[in-house]
N, C-alpha and C positions, 0 to 999 in steps of 0.2 A: 831938374837938379835942385831947384828951389823947394819943391814939394818935399823931396827928400831930406833937405836940411831942415825943414820945417817938422818932419817926423822925428828927426834926432833930439829936437828939443823936448825934454820930458814932460813939460806942462802942456805942450801941443798934443803930444803922443797920448797923453792921459785923456784930454779932452776928446781927442779923435776915437780913441777905443770905447768911451763912455757914449758917444753919440752912436757909434756903430752898434753897440750892444742895444741902445735905445731903439734904433731902426729894427733890428732883429725882433725885439718884443713887439714892436708895432705891427711887423709883417705876420707874426703869429697869431695876434689879436685879430687883424683884418681876415686871416684865413678862418679863425674859429667862428667869426661873425657871419662870414660867407657861407660856412657849413650850416650854422643855424638858420640862415634864410633858406638855403636849400632844403634843409629838414622840414621847415615849417610849411614851405610851398610844395612838398612832395605830394604827388597824388599817383595813383596806380596806373593812370591813363597816359601820364608823360612818358617820353622815352626813357628817361633815367628810371622812372618808377617801374617801367616794365623789366628793365634790365635787373634792377634790385630784385623784383618779386621773382624772376626767373633764377636768379642765383639763389635766392632764399629757398626755393622748391629743391633746387638741386642740392643744396647743403641738407636740407631736411631728409631727402630721400637717402643721401650718403649716412647721415646719422642713424636712420632707421635700419639700414643695412648693417652698418658696424654694431649697432646694438642688438640685432638679431645673432649676428656671428658671435659676439660675445656672450649672449645668453646660451647659445648651442655650445659654446666652448665650456661656459660654467656648468651648464646642465651635464655634458660629457664627463667634465672633471668630477663633478659631484657624483655622478652614476658610478664612476671608477672607483672613487672613495667609498661609496656605500657598498660595492661589491667587495672591496677589500675588508670593510669592517665586518661584513656578514661571514666572509671566510675565516677572519680572526675569531669571530664569536664563535662560530661552529667548532673551531680547533680548541678555544679554551673550554667550550662546554664538554667536549669529549675528554679532554685532560681532567676536568673537575669530576666528571663521572668516574674515571679511572680512579682518581684520588679518593673518591668518596667509597668506591668499593674497597679499595686498599684500607682505608680507615675502618670501615666496617669489619674487615677480616681481622684488623689488629685489635679492634676492640673485643671482638669475640675470643681471640686468642688471650687477650689480657683477662677477660672474665674467666675462661677455663683455668689459667694460671692461678688466679685468685681462689677459685675453687679448689685447685690441687693444693695450694699453700695452706688454706684452712684445714683440708683433710690431713696434711702432713703434720701441721701444728697439733690437731687433736690427736694424732698417732703419737707424736712425741711426748705429749703431756700423759698419755696412757702409759707409755714406756717408763716415763720419770716415775708416775705413781707406782708402777710395778716394782722398779728398782728401789724405791723408798720402802715399799712393803716388804721386798725381800731382804733389805738391810735390817728392818726392824725384827723380821723374823729370825735373822741369823744373831742380831744381838741378844733376842729373847732366849734362843737355843744356846748360844754361848753363856748366858747367866745360868740357864739351867743345868748345864754341863758342869760349869763351876760348882754350883750347888750339889749335884750328884757326885762330883769329885770329893767335895769336902765331905759329904755325908759318908761315902764309901771310906775315906781315908778315916774319918772318926769311928766308923763301926769296925774297921780293921785294928784301929788301935785298942778300941774297948775289946775286942776279941783276944788281941795279944795281951793286954793288961789283965783282963778278967779270967783268962784262961790259964794256962800253966804259969806259975808264979817263978818256977825254976828256970823257965826258958829265958835265954839270953838274947833279947832282940836288940840289937844295936839301932836298927834303923827300920822304920816302915814306909813301905814304898806304896804310894798310893796306886789303885787300879784305875784306869780310864775306861769308862764304859761308853760306847758311842750310842746314843738314843736319838733314833730317827723320828721326827715328828710326822704327823699325817700331811702337812702341807709339803713337806720335801718329797714324800712318796708321790705326790700327784705330779 
């Protein structure tokens, strides 16, 4: 009971806790020093050394086995990825070849279309030139017809004036004569 009442005193309790921690630290230090002594005095011929060596061999064999399994797994995984990549490459190559053929066909179609457009443009220019020439010929013929109408009207007036003075001519009607040019006959 008296020990319990001593632990209730805060100062004693603090001192007791400090001493307890100090003992634990010393125990750890003693164990560490004993391990150091055992490590320095380790020989492969001692009982402990033989056990450690056997354990090391077992661990090394396990590590090699696990490493081999991991390598086999990685090799298998990489082989699968490689096969997948090859199949994807083959598929992409065939798609590319199909697109290349289609582009070739489209390019030749465009070339043909361009050639046809040039030919049509040339024909259009020829037709426009022909239209301009025909307009020019029509204007020329129209001017010639007007001149001939004027000349005929004047000749008719002269005939009427120069002929019979007694004739009573109220009005002179010009005669229209249609003259076809050689270009229109073609």
